[in-house]
N, C-alpha and C positions, 0 to 999 in steps of 0.2 A: 210206332205205325200208333195209336189215338179214335179209337172205331167208336161213334151214339148208332144209336137207331131207331133217337125220338125223341123233338124237337120240342122244340114251342118258343114262339116269338111274341116279346107284348112291349108296349115303348109305345111313338104322339111322334105325330107328324111336329117342325120344331115355327117352320120357316119355308118357301114354295121349293123350296129346296136341301131342307134337313130334314134329316131323321132321328131318334132320338130313343138309344130300347139297349133291352137285357136277355139278350138268347140263353135259356135251360135242356140244355141237350141228357137224355135220359136214355140209361141201359148201354152209357163210356170204359172200356176197355183202355188202355192202352201196353201193348207187346203181351195182346189175351189174356189179363189181370188189371185185378176193377181198376178204373181212374175215377177217383172225384176231385171237386173241393172243398179246401180245407173244407170240414162244418157240418156239409154242403153233405143230406142224404149222403149210402151205398150205391158206387155207378153215376153222379150225380155233375154235372160238372154246369156253373151254372158264368156263363160273365161277368166281367166288370161294364159300367155302361157302355154302350157303343156309340157314335154317333156317326151317320152318313154325311157325304155330300153330291151332288145328282154332277157326275163329269159327261165328258164323252171319252168312247174307246175306242173310237179309226181315226182317222186323218180329216177324214171325208165329214167325218157330224155328220153318222146314220143307225148312228148306233149308243145307244147311252147306258150309264153306268152309274154305280154308287162307290164308292173312294170312301171306307173304311176307317173311320181310326178306333180308341180304347184312349175315355173316358177313370181308369183306375189310376193306380199312383206312378208315374214315370211313363203313363201315357201308352200303363198292360191294358189288354186285348182280354185274357182271361186268365189263372191260377187252377194249379191240382196235380195233386197228388197219385203219386205212384205206390202206399202203401210198403203193398205188397218184396218192391226191389230197388225200395225206400229214398229214394228217386221223388223231387220234389220241378216242377215247369210251369214255368211263368212267359208270358208270348207278346208278344213287344211287336208293336212298326205297324203298318198296313195292309190292307191289300181289296184291290176292284174286281169288283165283281159286274157282269153284262147286265143288262137286262133286259123280261120281254113283258111285254105286252102291251105296253106307255108309251110309242114315242109317239109326244108331239100331239099325242092326244090324254088324259083324267080314263085311265081304269080303274077298280077298287077289285080287279086282284090280275096280282101283274107274278115273277118273276127275278128274283135276281142267284144268280150263276157260276161260278167257281169254280174253278179243275189248272188244275198239275200240267203246263209243255212238256217240248219233245226236252228240253234238261232238266223238268222233273223242280222246277220252281214257276212260280207263277204261273198263271198264262199271260192276261193282262201287267206286265208290267210299272206301267210308262197309262192315264189317261189315253193324253188322245194320243200313242200308237206310234211312236212316230221313231222308236227307239228298238231296238231287237230284244229280246233275249233272250242271245246271249252276246249283247256291251253288259241284259243286267248280272251279266255269272258277271264278269270280268266286273264290274262294279264290288261286290259283289267281296270277290278274292282280295280281291286292293283293298278293300275296308277293314279286311283282317288278318292282311299282309299287314298291315300301316301299325294298325291293334296290336305286334306280337313284335314286332319294329316298339317301337317307342319301349311296350312291356322290356326291350331287350331276353326273349322268349324265342329258343329255334322256331324257325333254323340259321334267325337272329344272333350274334352275338351279343357276349350283352353288353352295353347300353352303363358311359362314366356317371352314373345316376343313380339316385337311390334303390340298392338291390334293387341296378342291372339295366336302371331308364336309361333311357335319354326321346328329348322333345322331336317335339313335331315334325318344327326348322332342320331337327339333325339327321329325322329321316326322308324328307322331303328333297334332302343334298347330297351327291356324290358320298361312298359308290351304293345310298341303298333308291335316289330318287323316287323314292312313293310316291302320285300325284291323285290327290281321284276327283272323279270325272264332274263334273260340271253339275249336270245332267244326274240325278242319285236315282232311282228304279223306286221303286211300292214294294216295298215287300216284308216278306209278317218271318222272326224271330229269336224260336225257341229258346232260351238257356236256359236249361238245364244244370240241379245243384244236388246234392247230398254224396250220391252213392256212389255221383257219376258229375263230372266236372266238363262241360263241355256248354259250346254254345252254335248253332247251324238255318239253316233257313226252313221255316214252315212252308208246308203246303197244304190250303184247304182245294176239300173237293164235298163239293154240294146244292144242292139248288133247292132256293128253300121260297115257301108260294106264300107271300103278302095279302093278306084279303083286311079291304075296309073301305075307309071312305080313300076320290078319287087326288094322291100326287102326282109331286114329282113327274115334270113336263120340261123334255130340254125340247128346242128348239129357240 
């Protein structure tokens, strides 16, 4: 787990529904050890450029939020390292934050709130919240299994291709029968390399206070 105690957001409104910005976090520690973006100061994590789109976060269209994606390499949101542990972490995917303070009214001060749900995934996995966190968890587990199937990794036996790989079509056919759901959840994924090599869902918790010109009106 990585925690930071200071946050600074710098960016601009790019349209009636979009913003772009960079967030700088300070006093950051991962597993209790100093964490920083490569080339930045000690305990300082700086995101890639981020872009948000205004969305509804409930089926009844009574709450609005921001769907945030990264504009870094390969859609990356952030990169940082924990040198003492010998690991590098890159965060990909998207996240939905619920807005407070500007539904149907343009305000100069708002809050963007993100948090985890009961299954330890992001609380809001779908902009319209038509689907559940349980379905989001099932989608991720299926996606991970599909990837292991294609690589011929445990618990799947090696395939006939190079390095024990197999095609997506083979994984979607008996005896594997792995198939993605049609609706993909909005999720953050941490890719860890170095002393540890892993890929896992990431969850962001926190509240960002935005001050500036009046913008982002849902309705």
